[in-house]
C-alpha positions in Angstrom: 9.4 -6.0 -3.7 11.4 -4.6 -0.9 9.9 -2.0 1.4 12.6 0.7 0.8 11.8 0.6 -2.9 8.2 1.7 -2.3 8.9 5.3 -1.1 5.1 5.8 -0.6 4.2 4.5 -4.0 3.6 1.1 -5.6 4.7 1.0 -9.2 2.1 -0.1 -11.7 2.3 -0.6 -15.4 5.5 0.8 -16.9 3.9 0.6 -20.3 1.4 3.4 -19.7 2.4 6.9 -20.5 3.0 8.3 -17.9 3.5 5.2 -15.8 0.7 4.7 -13.2 1.8 4.9 -9.6 -0.6 3.9 -6.8 0.0 5.7 -3.5 0.4 3.2 -0.6 -2.2 5.3 1.3 -4.8 4.4 -1.3 -4.1 0.7 -0.9 -4.1 0.9 2.9 -7.4 2.9 2.8 -9.1 0.3 0.7 -7.9 -2.5 3.0 -9.2 -0.5 6.0 -12.6 -0.1 4.3 -12.8 -3.9 4.1 -12.0 -4.4 0.4 -10.4 -7.8 -0.3 -7.0 -8.1 -1.8 -8.7 -9.7 -4.8 -10.9 -6.6 -5.2 -7.8 -4.4 -5.1 -6.0 -6.5 -7.6 -9.0 -6.3 -9.9 -9.1 -2.5 -9.6 -5.3 -2.3 -10.2 -4.4 -5.2 -12.5 -0.8 -3.9 -12.7 -0.3 -4.8 -9.1 0.6 -8.1 -7.6 -0.2 -9.7 -4.2 3.4 -8.9 -3.2 2.8 -5.2 -3.8 -0.1 -5.2 -1.3 2.0 -7.1 1.2 4.8 -4.6 0.7 2.4 -1.7 1.3 1.5 -3.2 4.7 5.1 -3.8 5.6 5.9 -0.2 4.6 3.1 1.1 6.9 4.4 -1.1 9.7 8.0 0.2 9.2 6.7 3.8 9.2 4.9 3.3 12.5 7.4 1.1 14.2 8.6 3.8 16.6 5.3 5.5 17.1 3.2 5.4 20.2 -0.6 5.3 20.3 -2.1 6.7 23.5 -5.6 5.8 24.8 -7.8 8.9 24.9 -8.6 9.9 28.5 -5.7 7.8 30.0 
């Protein structure tokens, strides 16, 4: 799955009405909280490992030109 395709959402099952869409922020939050990719894939069986990887690449691309400053510096 290409990063531009994501547009902040990962597609899930097209067979559900309406189709389920999982926000990238939900996936990233679960990773940040320490959930394994396996746990995420179990929670969202419509997703694939490539979808999680694409979410991380999307976050990286979104932040590519951002700066983080150290507090008090």
